[in-house]
Steps between C-alpha positions, in 0.01 A plus 500: 500500500507873437646713777312827498655825607306688762412860433653599834845404370472706181674832453300790356642460147427126502141566607461763226631245249250238625213746467603586144526130420154436647337760274653339192440139610135567589440644154656190342292262712171679433515388137381146419849420367830684488561635151851540362443873460386542861795293618745717303348816647530356851862406435580851383315674780656285773840477325500123555546198277225270379575219744503738798164646401356147474641419846335813639171390345536158658585643843206740488260224394615287794469786747329816372668748734736785427767342721504198263664726245779628723845431355631172636843464653745356250719198555503243775380575847765568760417177681519279188719194541649347186715230660364149536400422862796261538747771393321763712535279808869432433564873457322580828700232681830629360419856600398399854824305546722773357346798676557364851878524457695785655621710342226467245632414154473752218218467251746378237623228740141396571420482128817298438419253779139468380633425150726228639217342701274496193777356280565224755137395458507529122270804492543825315601779736258790545592842367698733728204742516273215612741408780537865604123549501441192717774604745357850530147360540617264775683785675189722487288222650750441780576862591203689360714762325573563135881493528536220750781324316787746466697250290269583209658845484850352500744365751437302813353612827805468722506796733787746489416619850785484756248388768 
């Protein structure tokens, strides 16, 4: 299913781009069929490739609104999960068990331990960045702040205070 961008989230230059795209796309769709010459002109005017122009046509046919032609965000969404549910659950369990220790282990130690737990079960270990992201996400949920797990910036959290 297509996830449409809302016009409220668009910056001024993105909205201007969508309006320019709409003028070109409307002209293409007014004709009974899209000629090769008209397509080439649209590609040149919009500075886009053939497949992108066809995708714009498709999006505008599905939902004839200017916001349908806003540039889409590239890549995966921030919340995308690529691990299988079994591996995701094991990773969450490992992180919960490791992060209750005091002093908290470093991120490298957490990643190493996660790798060992996965290997013991015959599973491929998740990437270090995946482990770090899940630890930081868990810390944000628990504390509500962006930098809730100081170990992600290096070192452990043992206090140097004399008190």
